[in-house]
OpenMM code with the backbone's topology and positions (N, CA, C; nanometers):
from openmm import Vec3, app, unit

residues = "MET TRP LEU PHE THR LYS ASN SER PHE VAL SER ILE VAL SER HIS ARG GLU ARG PRO ASN ASP VAL LEU VAL ARG ALA ARG VAL ARG LYS HIS LEU ALA GLN LEU PHE PRO GLU LYS ALA LYS GLU ILE PHE GLU ASP ALA GLU ALA ASP TYR ARG TRP ARG LEU ILE LEU SER LYS GLN GLU LEU ALA ASP ARG ILE SER ALA TYR ILE LEU GLN ARG LEU ASP TYR ASP ASN PHE LYS ALA ALA GLN GLU ALA ASP ASP PRO ALA TRP SER ARG PHE LEU HIS ALA VAL TRP ALA GLU GLY LEU ARG LEU GLN LYS".split()
positions = [
    Vec3(0.3837, 0.2727, -0.8759),
    Vec3(0.2760, 0.1757, -0.8848),
    Vec3(0.1929, 0.1843, -0.7587),
    Vec3(0.0683, 0.1527, -0.7723),
    Vec3(-0.0193, 0.1450, -0.6566),
    Vec3(-0.0326, -0.0012, -0.6178),
    Vec3(-0.0366, -0.0236, -0.4872),
    Vec3(-0.0529, -0.1589, -0.4354),
    Vec3(-0.1633, -0.1574, -0.3311),
    Vec3(-0.2640, -0.2401, -0.3541),
    Vec3(-0.3724, -0.2573, -0.2586),
    Vec3(-0.3589, -0.3954, -0.1953),
    Vec3(-0.3689, -0.4022, -0.0627),
    Vec3(-0.3773, -0.5303, 0.0072),
    Vec3(-0.5067, -0.5298, 0.0874),
    Vec3(-0.5301, -0.6341, 0.1621),
    Vec3(-0.6538, -0.6414, 0.2385),
    Vec3(-0.6684, -0.5282, 0.3407),
    Vec3(-0.5583, -0.4689, 0.3816),
    Vec3(-0.5697, -0.3627, 0.4815),
    Vec3(-0.4792, -0.2427, 0.4540),
    Vec3(-0.4371, -0.2271, 0.3295),
    Vec3(-0.3514, -0.1123, 0.3024),
    Vec3(-0.3539, -0.0720, 0.1547),
    Vec3(-0.3206, 0.0540, 0.1350),
    Vec3(-0.3028, 0.1107, 0.0015),
    Vec3(-0.1752, 0.1927, 0.0058),
    Vec3(-0.0812, 0.1618, -0.0821),
    Vec3(0.0444, 0.2364, -0.0877),
    Vec3(0.0761, 0.2716, -0.2326),
    Vec3(0.1547, 0.3756, -0.2475),
    Vec3(0.2075, 0.4166, -0.3766),
    Vec3(0.3583, 0.3959, -0.3707),
    Vec3(0.4121, 0.3285, -0.4709),
    Vec3(0.5544, 0.2951, -0.4711),
    Vec3(0.6197, 0.3590, -0.5935),
    Vec3(0.7260, 0.4355, -0.5688),
    Vec3(0.7994, 0.5018, -0.6765),
    Vec3(0.9488, 0.4828, -0.6545),
    Vec3(1.0254, 0.4988, -0.7599),
    Vec3(1.1706, 0.4937, -0.7472),
    Vec3(1.2175, 0.6126, -0.6642),
    Vec3(1.3180, 0.5880, -0.5823),
    Vec3(1.3775, 0.6961, -0.5046),
    Vec3(1.4578, 0.7846, -0.6005),
    Vec3(1.4412, 0.9133, -0.5935),
    Vec3(1.5054, 1.0050, -0.6887),
    Vec3(1.6572, 1.0067, -0.6792),
    Vec3(1.7113, 0.9827, -0.5615),
    Vec3(1.8556, 0.9945, -0.5425),
    Vec3(1.9251, 0.8615, -0.5150),
    Vec3(1.8480, 0.7568, -0.4933),
    Vec3(1.9061, 0.6274, -0.4582),
    Vec3(1.8503, 0.5214, -0.5530),
    Vec3(1.9207, 0.4902, -0.6616),
    Vec3(1.8658, 0.4066, -0.7682),
    Vec3(1.8286, 0.2638, -0.7272),
    Vec3(1.8814, 0.2133, -0.6176),
    Vec3(1.8473, 0.0773, -0.5730),
    Vec3(1.7354, 0.0750, -0.4705),
    Vec3(1.6789, 0.1927, -0.4424),
    Vec3(1.5752, 0.2038, -0.3405),
    Vec3(1.4443, 0.2537, -0.3991),
    Vec3(1.3392, 0.2319, -0.3229),
    Vec3(1.2069, 0.2827, -0.3566),
    Vec3(1.1544, 0.3646, -0.2393),
    Vec3(1.0617, 0.4520, -0.2705),
    Vec3(0.9894, 0.5270, -0.1693),
    Vec3(0.8483, 0.4701, -0.1677),
    Vec3(0.8110, 0.4143, -0.0541),
    Vec3(0.6774, 0.3585, -0.0378),
    Vec3(0.5986, 0.4625, 0.0404),
    Vec3(0.4885, 0.5081, -0.0181),
    Vec3(0.4146, 0.6197, 0.0385),
    Vec3(0.2705, 0.5786, 0.0679),
    Vec3(0.2144, 0.6385, 0.1724),
    Vec3(0.0761, 0.6086, 0.2096),
    Vec3(0.0078, 0.7353, 0.2586),
    Vec3(-0.1208, 0.7372, 0.2456),
    Vec3(-0.1985, 0.8492, 0.2979),
    Vec3(-0.2351, 0.8257, 0.4442),
    Vec3(-0.2280, 0.6986, 0.4862),
    Vec3(-0.2600, 0.6604, 0.6239),
    Vec3(-0.1391, 0.5862, 0.6802),
    Vec3(-0.0856, 0.6314, 0.7922),
    Vec3(0.0364, 0.5724, 0.8479),
    Vec3(0.0216, 0.4224, 0.8745),
    Vec3(-0.0923, 0.3828, 0.9287),
    Vec3(-0.1085, 0.2417, 0.9647),
    Vec3(-0.1017, 0.1496, 0.8428),
    Vec3(-0.1289, 0.2019, 0.7240),
    Vec3(-0.1174, 0.1175, 0.6048),
    Vec3(0.0272, 0.0746, 0.5830),
    Vec3(0.1210, 0.1648, 0.6035),
    Vec3(0.2628, 0.1270, 0.5939),
    Vec3(0.3019, 0.0342, 0.7082),
    Vec3(0.2569, 0.0660, 0.8282),
    Vec3(0.2931, -0.0142, 0.9454),
    Vec3(0.2374, -0.1565, 0.9352),
    Vec3(0.1196, -0.1725, 0.8786),
    Vec3(0.0611, -0.3058, 0.8640),
    Vec3(0.1329, -0.3866, 0.7572),
    Vec3(0.1757, -0.3218, 0.6525),
    Vec3(0.2417, -0.3909, 0.5427),
    Vec3(0.3891, -0.4196, 0.5738),
    Vec3(0.4511, -0.3323, 0.6519),
    Vec3(0.5932, -0.3461, 0.6864),
    Vec3(0.6117, -0.3307, 0.8375),
    Vec3(0.5567, -0.4217, 0.9182),
    Vec3(0.5604, -0.4031, 1.0643),
    Vec3(0.7015, -0.3938, 1.1226),
    Vec3(0.7950, -0.4641, 1.0639),
    Vec3(0.9322, -0.4605, 1.1156),
    Vec3(1.0013, -0.3280, 1.0854),
    Vec3(0.9432, -0.2459, 1.0005),
    Vec3(0.9999, -0.1167, 0.9613),
    Vec3(0.9192, 0.0007, 1.0181),
    Vec3(0.8262, -0.0260, 1.1080),
    Vec3(0.7351, 0.0781, 1.1581),
    Vec3(0.8097, 0.1978, 1.2158),
    Vec3(0.9213, 0.1760, 1.2820),
    Vec3(0.9964, 0.2869, 1.3428),
    Vec3(1.0665, 0.3731, 1.2382),
    Vec3(1.0777, 0.3244, 1.1155),
    Vec3(1.1445, 0.3994, 1.0090),
    Vec3(1.0480, 0.4825, 0.9243),
    Vec3(0.9191, 0.4690, 0.9494),
    Vec3(0.8194, 0.5476, 0.8765),
    Vec3(0.8343, 0.6931, 0.9171),
    Vec3(0.8372, 0.7812, 0.8172),
    Vec3(0.8493, 0.9234, 0.8478),
    Vec3(0.7376, 1.0011, 0.7801),
    Vec3(0.7172, 1.1205, 0.8299),
    Vec3(0.6075, 1.2048, 0.7841),
    Vec3(0.6597, 1.3233, 0.7039),
    Vec3(0.5889, 1.3522, 0.5951),
    Vec3(0.6107, 1.4749, 0.5190),
    Vec3(0.4727, 1.5390, 0.5057),
    Vec3(0.4429, 1.6273, 0.5980),
    Vec3(0.3092, 1.6871, 0.6066),
    Vec3(0.2716, 1.7686, 0.4836),
    Vec3(0.3687, 1.8078, 0.4028),
    Vec3(0.3423, 1.8879, 0.2836),
    Vec3(0.3210, 1.8026, 0.1584),
    Vec3(0.3479, 1.6748, 0.1670),
    Vec3(0.3417, 1.5868, 0.0494),
    Vec3(0.2008, 1.5327, 0.0273),
    Vec3(0.1733, 1.4915, -0.0975),
    Vec3(0.0418, 1.4347, -0.1256),
    Vec3(0.0225, 1.3004, -0.0558),
    Vec3(0.1288, 1.2215, -0.0424),
    Vec3(0.1259, 1.1003, 0.0393),
    Vec3(0.2079, 1.1319, 0.1638),
    Vec3(0.1413, 1.1527, 0.2743),
    Vec3(0.2033, 1.2070, 0.3952),
    Vec3(0.3040, 1.1136, 0.4614),
    Vec3(0.2786, 0.9840, 0.4595),
    Vec3(0.3612, 0.8874, 0.5319),
    Vec3(0.4508, 0.8138, 0.4343),
    Vec3(0.5795, 0.7945, 0.4723),
    Vec3(0.6792, 0.7444, 0.3783),
    Vec3(0.7737, 0.6462, 0.4446),
    Vec3(0.8272, 0.5595, 0.3596),
    Vec3(0.9239, 0.4596, 0.4040),
    Vec3(1.0173, 0.4313, 0.2868),
    Vec3(1.1463, 0.4288, 0.3133),
    Vec3(1.2438, 0.3968, 0.2095),
    Vec3(1.2860, 0.2513, 0.2272),
    Vec3(1.2791, 0.1750, 0.1183),
    Vec3(1.3188, 0.0341, 0.1171),
    Vec3(1.4076, 0.0085, -0.0033),
    Vec3(1.4892, -0.0945, 0.0074),
    Vec3(1.5599, -0.1371, -0.1128),
    Vec3(1.4581, -0.2053, -0.2039),
    Vec3(1.4874, -0.2069, -0.3318),
    Vec3(1.3987, -0.2752, -0.4254),
    Vec3(1.3877, -0.4231, -0.3898),
    Vec3(1.4977, -0.4819, -0.3415),
    Vec3(1.4951, -0.6231, -0.3032),
    Vec3(1.4056, -0.6464, -0.1824),
    Vec3(1.4110, -0.5562, -0.0821),
    Vec3(1.3221, -0.5688, 0.0341),
    Vec3(1.1761, -0.5642, -0.0097),
    Vec3(1.1459, -0.4724, -0.0988),
    Vec3(1.0088, -0.4603, -0.1477),
    Vec3(0.9665, -0.5862, -0.2220),
    Vec3(1.0524, -0.6346, -0.3106),
    Vec3(1.0204, -0.7562, -0.3868),
    Vec3(0.9987, -0.8746, -0.2933),
    Vec3(1.0820, -0.8870, -0.1919),
    Vec3(1.0682, -0.9969, -0.0954),
    Vec3(0.9365, -0.9872, -0.0202),
    Vec3(0.8998, -0.8649, 0.0199),
    Vec3(0.7760, -0.8463, 0.0969),
    Vec3(0.6530, -0.8755, 0.0115),
    Vec3(0.6519, -0.8265, -0.1111),
    Vec3(0.5368, -0.8514, -0.1987),
    Vec3(0.5250, -1.0005, -0.2284),
    Vec3(0.6360, -1.0646, -0.2549),
    Vec3(0.6349, -1.2089, -0.2809),
    Vec3(0.5818, -1.2852, -0.1599),
    Vec3(0.6300, -1.2508, -0.0415),
    Vec3(0.5833, -1.3188, 0.0801),
    Vec3(0.4343, -1.2954, 0.1016),
    Vec3(0.3877, -1.1737, 0.0754),
    Vec3(0.2457, -1.1439, 0.0911),
    Vec3(0.1622, -1.2331, -0.0016),
    Vec3(0.2042, -1.2438, -0.1245),
    Vec3(0.1303, -1.3253, -0.2208),
    Vec3(0.1281, -1.4714, -0.1762),
    Vec3(0.2411, -1.5225, -0.1351),
    Vec3(0.2511, -1.6627, -0.0962),
    Vec3(0.1774, -1.6937, 0.0340),
    Vec3(0.1756, -1.6011, 0.1275),
    Vec3(0.1219, -1.6289, 0.2607),
    Vec3(-0.0191, -1.5750, 0.2846),
    Vec3(-0.0582, -1.4687, 0.2157),
    Vec3(-0.1823, -1.4017, 0.2532),
    Vec3(-0.2850, -1.3898, 0.1421),
    Vec3(-0.2467, -1.4142, 0.0188),
    Vec3(-0.3435, -1.4022, -0.0893),
    Vec3(-0.4227, -1.5327, -0.0973),
    Vec3(-0.5338, -1.5344, -0.0239),
    Vec3(-0.6135, -1.6562, -0.0098),
    Vec3(-0.7621, -1.6319, -0.0373),
    Vec3(-0.7929, -1.5217, -0.1022),
    Vec3(-0.9327, -1.4845, -0.1248),
    Vec3(-0.9645, -1.4862, -0.2733),
    Vec3(-1.0940, -1.4979, -0.3042),
    Vec3(-1.1364, -1.4945, -0.4441),
    Vec3(-1.2214, -1.3712, -0.4754),
    Vec3(-1.2373, -1.2828, -0.3770),
    Vec3(-1.3084, -1.1569, -0.3967),
    Vec3(-1.2403, -1.0520, -0.3094),
    Vec3(-1.1686, -0.9605, -0.3721),
    Vec3(-1.0885, -0.8636, -0.2976),
    Vec3(-1.1720, -0.7762, -0.2040),
    Vec3(-1.2782, -0.7140, -0.2556),
    Vec3(-1.3572, -0.6240, -0.1721),
    Vec3(-1.4178, -0.6967, -0.0526),
    Vec3(-1.4582, -0.8203, -0.0706),
    Vec3(-1.5184, -0.8967, 0.0392),
    Vec3(-1.4156, -0.9453, 0.1411),
    Vec3(-1.2890, -0.9423, 0.1071),
    Vec3(-1.1840, -0.9948, 0.1946),
    Vec3(-1.1229, -0.8900, 0.2868),
    Vec3(-1.1715, -0.7686, 0.2826),
    Vec3(-1.1079, -0.6617, 0.3593),
    Vec3(-1.1060, -0.6920, 0.5082),
    Vec3(-0.9907, -0.6699, 0.5689),
    Vec3(-0.9720, -0.6960, 0.7111),
    Vec3(-1.0100, -0.5765, 0.7972),
    Vec3(-0.9955, -0.4577, 0.7450),
    Vec3(-1.0196, -0.3376, 0.8240),
    Vec3(-1.1694, -0.3145, 0.8418),
    Vec3(-1.2119, -0.2916, 0.9655),
    Vec3(-1.3505, -0.2566, 0.9933),
    Vec3(-1.3566, -0.1038, 0.9966),
    Vec3(-1.3520, -0.0453, 0.8775),
    Vec3(-1.3392, 0.0986, 0.8654),
    Vec3(-1.4260, 0.1449, 0.7493),
    Vec3(-1.5353, 0.2129, 0.7785),
    Vec3(-1.6253, 0.2564, 0.6712),
    Vec3(-1.5567, 0.3447, 0.5665),
    Vec3(-1.4652, 0.4321, 0.6074),
    Vec3(-1.3964, 0.5186, 0.5111),
    Vec3(-1.3109, 0.4349, 0.4160),
    Vec3(-1.2442, 0.3324, 0.4661),
    Vec3(-1.1622, 0.2417, 0.3842),
    Vec3(-1.2517, 0.1689, 0.2845),
    Vec3(-1.3654, 0.1197, 0.3294),
    Vec3(-1.4589, 0.0493, 0.2420),
    Vec3(-1.5106, 0.1414, 0.1319),
    Vec3(-1.5461, 0.2653, 0.1664),
    Vec3(-1.5939, 0.3608, 0.0659),
    Vec3(-1.4843, 0.3900, -0.0369),
    Vec3(-1.3609, 0.4045, 0.0105),
    Vec3(-1.2482, 0.4301, -0.0788),
    Vec3(-1.2329, 0.3165, -0.1792),
    Vec3(-1.2328, 0.1930, -0.1307),
    Vec3(-1.2168, 0.0774, -0.2207),
    Vec3(-1.3313, 0.0690, -0.3214),
    Vec3(-1.4527, 0.0915, -0.2758),
    Vec3(-1.5659, 0.0850, -0.3672),
    Vec3(-1.5621, 0.1981, -0.4708),
    Vec3(-1.5125, 0.3150, -0.4319),
    Vec3(-1.4994, 0.4250, -0.5276),
    Vec3(-1.3963, 0.3907, -0.6351),
    Vec3(-1.2837, 0.3312, -0.5946),
    Vec3(-1.1831, 0.2893, -0.6924),
    Vec3(-1.2423, 0.1832, -0.7850),
    Vec3(-1.3129, 0.0871, -0.7279),
    Vec3(-1.3760, -0.0189, -0.8074),
    Vec3(-1.4746, 0.0418, -0.9077),
    Vec3(-1.5574, 0.1364, -0.8619),
    Vec3(-1.6588, 0.1960, -0.9489),
    Vec3(-1.5931, 0.2740, -1.0637),
    Vec3(-1.4866, 0.3474, -1.0346),
    Vec3(-1.4161, 0.4204, -1.1407),
    Vec3(-1.3546, 0.3240, -1.2407),
    Vec3(-1.3015, 0.2125, -1.1920),
    Vec3(-1.2470, 0.1113, -1.2817),
    Vec3(-1.3530, 0.0545, -1.3731),
    Vec3(-1.4719, 0.0322, -1.3200),
    Vec3(-1.5827, -0.0183, -1.4014),
    Vec3(-1.6213, 0.0837, -1.5091),
    Vec3(-1.6251, 0.2116, -1.4717),
    Vec3(-1.6555, 0.3157, -1.5707),
    Vec3(-1.5486, 0.3195, -1.6803),
    Vec3(-1.4243, 0.3047, -1.6433),
    Vec3(-1.3156, 0.3025, -1.7409),
    Vec3(-1.3290, 0.1826, -1.8349),
    Vec3(-1.3677, 0.0693, -1.7800),
    Vec3(-1.3854, -0.0531, -1.8602),
    Vec3(-1.4927, -0.0349, -1.9653),
    Vec3(-1.5992, 0.0319, -1.9290),
    Vec3(-1.7119, 0.0520, -2.0210),
    Vec3(-1.6778, 0.1566, -2.1232),
] * unit.nanometer
topology = app.Topology()
chain = topology.addChain("A")
for resn in residues:
    res = topology.addResidue(resn, chain)
    for name in ("N", "CA", "C"):
        topology.addAtom(name, app.Element.getBySymbol(name[0]), res)
């Protein structure tokens, strides 16, 4: 699954060898570090992978983090306008995803 927050985009998949864990992947390291600051030292790099930065979490850790994010930080009524990152590339990425979604809707 893909997860977008105000300052991060991650891809989350089941871990192939550990059924109770997930692999949380990002194209930008800081996206993982911002979403999981207490796990920043556990982020590892796979330079050959499509999502270069990775973190292994238990499914329960992930569920707890997503739940806490929703309860504590989801306070906006317009996602694109709520972005925290002052990063033109991040803004272009979000708008491109939004535009493709609109094309799919039509």
